[in-house]
C-alpha positions in Angstrom: -6.9 173.8 261.3 -5.8 170.8 263.4 -8.7 169.0 265.2 -7.8 167.3 268.5 -9.7 164.5 270.0 -11.0 165.0 273.6 -8.7 163.6 276.2 -10.9 164.1 279.4 -12.8 160.9 278.8 -12.3 157.4 277.3 -12.6 157.4 273.6 -14.6 154.7 271.8 -13.6 153.1 268.5 -15.6 151.0 266.1 -13.7 148.9 263.5 -14.6 146.7 260.6 -12.2 144.2 259.0 -10.1 143.5 262.1 -9.6 139.8 261.1 -8.0 140.9 257.9 -4.4 141.9 257.2 -4.7 145.7 257.1 -7.5 145.9 259.6 -5.8 143.5 262.0 -2.6 145.5 261.9 -4.4 148.8 262.3 -6.4 147.4 265.3 -3.3 146.0 266.9 -1.3 149.2 266.7 -4.1 151.4 268.0 -5.1 149.0 270.8 -1.4 148.6 271.8 -1.0 152.4 272.1 -4.4 153.0 273.7 -5.5 150.0 275.8 -7.7 152.2 277.9 -10.1 153.1 275.0 -13.3 151.2 274.5 -13.3 149.1 271.3 -16.2 147.6 269.3 -15.4 145.4 266.3 -17.7 144.0 263.5 -17.1 140.3 263.0 -18.9 138.0 260.5 -19.4 135.0 262.7 -18.7 133.1 266.0 -15.4 131.6 264.7 -14.0 135.0 263.7 -15.4 136.5 266.9 -13.6 133.8 269.0 -10.3 134.7 267.3 -10.7 138.4 268.1 -11.9 137.7 271.7 -8.8 135.5 272.3 -6.4 138.3 271.4 -8.5 141.2 272.6 -10.7 140.1 275.5 -11.9 143.6 276.3 -13.2 144.3 272.8 -16.9 144.3 272.3 -17.9 142.0 269.5 -20.7 143.1 267.1 -21.9 140.4 264.8 -22.9 141.2 261.3 -21.7 141.5 257.7 -20.6 144.3 255.4 -24.2 144.5 254.2 -25.7 145.2 257.6 -25.8 149.0 257.1 -28.1 149.5 260.1 -25.6 147.9 262.4 -22.7 149.7 260.9 -24.5 153.0 261.1 -25.6 152.5 264.7 -22.2 151.5 265.9 -20.5 154.3 264.0 -22.8 156.8 265.6 -21.7 155.6 269.1 -18.0 155.8 268.3 -15.5 158.7 268.4 -13.3 156.9 265.9 -14.5 154.7 263.0 -12.0 152.6 261.0 -13.5 150.7 258.1 -11.1 148.3 256.5 -13.2 145.4 255.3 -12.5 143.9 251.9 -15.2 142.9 249.4 -13.9 139.3 248.9 -17.2 138.0 250.2 -19.1 139.9 247.5 -20.9 142.1 250.0 -19.9 145.6 248.9 -23.3 147.2 248.4 -22.6 150.0 251.0 -21.9 153.3 249.4 -18.6 154.9 250.2 
């Protein structure tokens, strides 16, 4: 059975890993096709946040790390779409998949 997303309202999306290669490409494609959606992105610090804000000034920045499960859980609960593409290169992969 095919599940359709609601189209009568703006959709919200929460993403992790948008400063990375795969996450950045995924974010670019979706934001390019749906600029009217609301976007929230998890970023690890002000420097990375500034990079995202420069390219996507309408995205809401959420500061945290891969280990901040409370933040990730709360933001995911608010979103219609969650795309999690972070990589564990920083050693913070304690979240259960």
